C-alpha positions in Angstrom: -11.4 19.2 20.0 -9.2 23.1 19.1 -6.4 21.2 20.0 -6.5 18.0 18.3 -7.4 20.0 15.0 -4.5 22.9 16.0 -1.9 19.6 15.5 -3.4 18.0 12.3 -3.2 21.8 10.7 0.4 22.2 11.9 1.7 18.6 11.1 -1.0 17.2 7.9 -3.0 19.8 5.8 0.3 21.1 4.0 1.2 17.7 3.7 -1.9 16.4 1.6 -2.3 19.9 -0.3 1.5 18.7 -1.3 0.3 15.5 -1.7 -2.8 16.3 -4.2 -0.7 18.9 -6.2 1.7 16.1 -6.6 -1.1 13.6 -8.0 -3.0 16.1 -10.4 0.9 17.3 -11.9 2.1 13.8 -12.4 -1.2 12.8 -14.2 -0.6 15.9 -16.1 2.7 15.7 -17.2 4.6 13.1 -15.4 7.9 14.4 -17.4 7.6 17.7 -15.8 7.1 16.1 -12.3 9.8 13.6 -12.3 12.7 16.1 -13.6 11.6 18.7 -11.0 11.8 16.0 -8.2 14.7 14.8 -9.0 16.3 18.1 -10.0 19.8 18.1 -9.4 20.8 20.7 -6.6 24.9 20.0 -6.2 27.4 17.5 -7.8 29.9 16.6 -5.4 31.5 13.7 -3.3 30.2 13.9 0.1 26.6 12.9 0.4 23.8 12.6 -2.3 22.5 9.7 -4.5 24.9 7.7 -5.9 25.4 9.4 -9.5 24.2 6.2 -11.7 21.2 5.5 -9.1 20.3 9.4 -9.5 20.7 9.1 -13.2 18.2 6.0 -13.4 15.6 8.2 -11.1 16.2 11.3 -13.2 15.1 9.6 -16.5 15.9 10.8 -19.9 18.2 14.4 -20.1 20.4 13.4 -17.2 23.3 13.6 -19.9 23.2 17.6 -19.8 24.6 17.2 -16.0 27.5 15.0 -16.7 30.4 15.2 -14.5 33.0 13.6 -12.4 30.9 13.8 -9.0 30.5 10.4 -7.7 27.4 12.1 -5.5 24.1 14.1 -6.0 22.2 16.4 -3.8 18.7 16.3 -5.8 15.8 18.1 -4.7 14.3 14.3 -3.5 17.3 13.4 -1.4 17.1 17.1 0.1 13.7 16.8 1.5 13.6 13.0 2.0 16.7 12.6 3.5 18.0 15.4 5.2 15.2 17.6 5.9 12.9 14.9 7.1 15.2 14.1 9.6 13.9 17.2 11.6 9.9 15.6 11.3 11.6 11.7 12.6 13.2 13.9 15.5 10.0 15.5 16.8 8.7 11.6 16.6 11.1 10.5 18.4 11.0 13.4 20.9 7.5 11.8 22.1 8.2 8.6 22.2 11.1 9.2 24.2 8.9 11.4 26.8 6.5 8.6 26.8 8.8 5.7 27.3 11.5 7.8 30.2 9.4 10.2 31.8 7.4 9.8 34.9 4.2 10.3 33.5 5.3 8.9 30.1 2.1 6.9 28.3 4.3 3.8 27.5 5.4 3.4 31.3 4.0 0.5 33.8 0.9 -2.0 33.4 -1.4 0.8 31.7 0.6 0.7 28.2 0.8 -3.5 28.6 -1.9 -4.0 26.7 -1.8 -1.2 24.1 1.9 -3.1 23.5 0.5 -6.4 22.5 -2.4 -4.9 20.3 0.8 -3.0 18.6 2.6 -5.6 17.9 -0.5 -7.3 16.8 -1.4 -4.3 14.7 2.0 -4.4 13.1 2.3 -8.5 12.7 -1.0 -8.6 11.1 -0.9 -6.5 8.2 2.8 -7.8 7.2 1.0 -11.6 7.6 -1.9 -10.3 4.9 0.6 -8.5 3.1 3.0 -11.2 2.3 0.3 -13.9 2.5 -1.6 -12.8 -0.2 1.4 -12.0 -2.7 2.4 -15.3 -2.7 -0.8 -17.6 -1.9 -2.9 -15.5 -4.1 -0.9 -13.2 -6.7 1.7 -16.2 -7.2 5.4 -16.1 -6.6 7.0 -13.7 -9.3 4.6 -10.7 -7.8 5.9 -11.8 -4.5 9.6 -12.0 -5.5 8.8 -7.9 -6.5 6.9 -6.7 -3.6 8.2 -8.8 -0.7 10.8 -6.0 0.3 7.6 -4.0 0.6 6.4 -6.0 3.6 6.4 -2.8 6.2 4.9 -0.6 4.3 1.2 -1.6 5.7 2.5 -1.7 9.1 2.7 2.7 10.0 0.4 4.1 11.7 -0.1 8.2 10.5 -0.6 9.4 14.6 -2.5 12.5 13.6 -5.3 11.4 11.5 -6.1 8.2 13.2 -6.3 10.6 16.6 -8.2 12.7 14.9 -10.6 10.1 13.5 -10.6 8.3 16.6 -12.3 11.1 18.4 -14.8 11.2 15.6 -16.0 7.8 16.3 -15.3 7.5 20.0 -15.7 10.7 21.2 -13.2 12.6 23.0 -13.3 11.4 26.2 -13.8 7.2 25.5 -10.8 5.2 27.1 -10.3 3.7 23.6 -8.9 7.2 22.3 -6.6 7.0 25.2 -5.4 3.8 24.0 -5.2 4.5 20.3 -2.5 7.2 21.2 -0.5 4.6 23.3 -0.5 2.3 20.0 -0.1 4.6 17.8 3.0 6.2 19.8 4.4 2.4 20.0 3.9 2.4 16.4 5.8 5.2 15.9 8.7 3.7 17.9 8.4 0.3 16.3 8.5 2.0 12.7 12.1 3.8 13.8 13.3 0.7 13.8 12.0 -1.0 11.0 13.7 1.6 9.2 17.0 1.7 10.8 17.4 -2.2 10.8 15.7 -3.7 7.4 16.1 -0.2 5.1 19.0 0.8 5.0 20.1 3.6 2.6 23.3 2.1 1.3 26.2 -0.6 1.9 26.5 -1.3 5.7 29.8 0.3 7.3 28.8 0.2 10.7 32.5 1.8 12.0 30.8 5.3 11.3 27.9 4.8 13.5 30.7 5.6 15.9 30.6 8.9 15.3 27.1 9.6 16.2 27.6 7.9 19.3 30.7 10.3 20.0 28.7 13.4 19.0 25.5 12.0 21.4 27.5 11.3 23.9 29.7 14.5 24.0 27.1 17.4 23.4 25.2 15.3 26.6 28.1 14.8 28.7 29.5 18.5 28.1 26.2 20.3 27.9 23.5 18.6 29.6 25.7 16.6 32.4 28.2 19.1 33.2 26.3 21.8 33.8 24.3 19.8 36.0 26.8 18.4 37.9 28.5 22.3 38.6 25.4 23.4 39.6 25.2 20.9 43.0 24.3 22.8 46.0 23.6 25.9 43.4 19.9 27.2 43.4 20.6 29.5 41.1 21.7 26.8 38.3 24.1 29.3 37.3 26.1 26.9 34.5 22.8 25.3 33.2 21.7 28.8 32.9 24.4 30.1 31.3 24.3 26.9 29.1 21.3 27.6 28.1 20.4 31.1 27.3 24.1 31.4 25.7 24.5 28.6 23.8 20.7 27.5 23.4 20.4 24.8 20.8 23.3 25.5 18.8 25.5 22.3 20.1 23.2 19.9 19.7 22.0 21.2 15.9 26.3 20.8 15.4 26.1 17.2 17.1 22.9 16.6 14.9 25.0 17.1 11.7 27.8 14.7 12.9 25.3 12.3 13.7 23.3 12.4 10.4 26.7 12.3 8.8 27.5 8.8 10.6 24.1 7.8 10.1 24.2 8.8 5.7 28.0 6.9 5.6 27.2 4.0 7.8 24.4 3.2 5.6 21.5 3.7 7.8 19.0 6.2 6.5 20.0 9.6 7.2 16.7 10.7 8.0 16.7 8.7 11.2 20.4 10.4 11.9 18.7 12.8 14.7 17.7 9.8 16.6 20.5 9.4 18.9 21.0 13.1 19.7 17.0 14.0 21.0 17.7 11.6 24.3 20.7 13.8 25.1 19.2 17.6 25.7 17.6 18.3 28.2 13.7 18.2 28.8 11.0 18.4 31.5 10.6 16.0 34.1 7.1 15.0 33.5 5.5 14.2 29.6 1.4 15.4 29.6 1.7 14.0 26.3 1.5 14.7 22.6 -1.8 16.3 22.0 -2.2 18.4 25.5 -2.5 21.9 25.9 -0.1 21.8 28.7 3.2 20.9 26.7 3.3 24.3 25.0 3.9 26.1 28.2 7.0 23.8 29.0 10.2 26.0 28.9 12.9 23.0 28.8 15.2 23.2 25.8 13.7 19.8 24.2 10.2 21.2 24.3 11.6 24.8 23.0 13.6 22.9 19.9 10.0 21.1 19.0 8.0 24.7 19.2 11.0 26.1 16.8 10.9 23.1 14.5 7.0 23.2 14.5 6.4 25.9 11.0 9.7 24.8 9.5 8.4 21.0 9.9 5.3 22.1 8.3 6.8 22.9 4.8 8.9 20.1 5.0 5.9 17.6 5.0 4.6 19.9 2.3 7.1 19.2 0.0 7.8 15.6 0.8 3.9 15.2 -0.2 4.7 16.8 -3.5 8.1 15.1 -3.9 6.4 11.4 -2.9 2.8 11.5 -3.7 3.1 12.1 -7.7 1.9 8.7 -8.8 0.2 8.6 -11.9 -3.2 6.3 -11.4 -2.1 4.2 -14.5 -0.1 2.6 -12.0 -2.5 1.2 -9.8 -1.7 -2.2 -9.6 -1.5 -5.5 -7.5 0.9 -3.9 -4.7 -1.3 -1.0 -4.4 -4.2 -3.8 -3.5 -1.6 -5.7 -0.7 -0.5 -2.1 1.2 -4.5 -1.9 1.2 -4.9 -5.1 2.2 -2.3 -5.1 4.7 -3.8 -1.9 6.6 -7.7 -2.6 6.3 -7.8 -6.1 6.7 -4.2 -6.8 8.9 -4.6 -3.6 11.5 -7.9 -4.5 12.5 -7.6 -8.0 13.1 -4.0 -8.1 14.3 -4.9 -5.3 17.0 -8.4 -7.2 17.8 -6.3 -10.9 18.5 -3.3 -9.5 20.1 -5.1 -7.3 22.5 -7.8 -9.6 23.5 -4.4 -12.1 24.5 -3.2 -9.2 26.4 -6.4 -8.2 27.8 -7.9 -11.9 28.5 -5.3 -14.8 28.1 -2.3 -12.9 30.2 -4.8 -10.9 32.6 -3.3 -7.3 31.7 -7.1 -5.9 31.3 -8.5 -3.2 29.1 -9.1 0.5 30.8 -12.9 0.2 32.2 -15.5 1.5 29.6 -13.4 -0.3 27.0 -14.9 -3.3 25.1 -13.1 -6.3 23.0 -15.0 -5.4 20.3 -13.2 -2.2 20.8 -10.1 -3.1 19.7 -11.4 -4.1 16.1 -12.4 -0.8 16.0 -9.4 1.2 16.9 -7.6 -1.3 14.3 -9.9 0.3 11.6 -8.8 3.5 13.0 -5.0 2.9 13.0 -5.4 1.7 9.4 -4.7 5.2 7.9 -1.0 4.6 7.3 -0.1 7.5 5.1 2.8 9.4 6.3 5.6 6.9 7.3 3.6 4.3 4.7 4.2 6.9 2.0 8.2 7.1 3.6 8.6 3.3 3.6 7.6 2.7 -0.1 9.7 5.5 -1.1 12.4 3.6 0.6 11.2 0.1 0.1 11.7 0.5 -3.7 13.8 1.9 -6.5 11.8 4.6 -8.4 9.4 2.3 -10.9 6.2 0.8 -11.1 6.3 -1.0 -8.1 7.1 2.0 -6.1 4.6 4.0 -7.4 1.7 1.7 -6.8 3.0 0.9 -3.1 2.6 4.6 -2.8 -0.7 4.9 -4.6 -1.9 2.0 -1.6 -0.6 4.3 1.2 -2.5 7.1 -0.4 -5.6 5.2 -0.5 -5.3 4.1 3.5 -7.2 7.3 4.0 -10.3 5.3 3.1 -9.6 3.5 6.5 -11.5 6.6 8.1 -14.9 5.7 6.1 -14.2 1.8 7.4 -13.4 3.1 11.2 -16.9 5.1 11.0 -18.8 2.5 9.5 -17.2 -0.1 11.9 -17.9 2.3 14.8 -21.4 1.9 13.9 -22.1 -1.4 13.5 -20.1 -2.1 17.1 -22.3 0.2 18.6 -19.7 2.6 20.2 -21.1 5.1 22.1 -19.6 8.5 22.0 -18.4 9.5 25.2 -17.8 13.8 25.7 -14.6 14.8 27.4 
């Protein structure tokens, strides 16, 4: 339990603290809060929000910052679009290891049913969200909220895993099933962000910069040293690159890739994703919550450990700058997001998990029941971090975005639903 709590402490407690401060601040002095969030750090012609978009987000008083610059690097842009790239890089690292490494969690038949359940856990929320918006709330509401369909597809991996252990016990096979589902959900979420939520007009030619940076840094600082070390047990070239150059070539390549994403119109927070697979890594994966992983000395794990403390503070500011919603903004999008998570997730995971396990004969882990799939879906309904991020990019600043964010914040109540579902399903806890 210590390892899980340590992970949640590292990546979530500061996030929650920032979100709580934001909620209090925005409901006491919304004018001060929004001006702080959009505070302009740098007027320039290279990176940031278009001036007109920033002026709308900043609101009254933007005139005093007038100038000839086309872009504004605001406090909000700095955190959401630039610094959050390191958070998504860590998520991508876990997904990459789960897929590519010998002991990866998403390799082989063991991942088949969780992958089916993951698809259901994303299709179900979308169907509930859009279906209710159209058939219950009406076409006007549907037109206003349709772009937020992906908000309830997300799963907060840290909190879901913690709640899963509370509901099932550390040794229950459903906990590992949940972890596989959450990792696959993260992978799908990254794809959704890249494909369906571009940050501007698409200019795909700029992706050649990201591709070139990834190929170049891999060839020169990963493949070439290993090539030169063939037959050399001391691995002198790889050792020299590891100790003398360290992470610097990958940081430079990451900066180029980030700029390529920004100019290509894709969300720049995903800009480090092409670089993650190029970094030398261990030849096996112990899992995102494994105690053994902290002792690995490969460069990829070394970089992750270096980023741990900075990402903690990035998540604090992410919560502070994105969760400041007035309670009066609760509206239709709030209930649609919650319905997608609390109804669509459990039934989607149950239906598609049953299809995979029974109709396709892929089976379930020994000791798991079909009803456990529904409970897993309730646990996975905790969206929070990624749901909040998608809400911020799906809608422009305003009432719809605020209401959708409130739905993402309220998804914490899924933990209570999961505990109740576990009791009703008579889940027998299993210790490690």
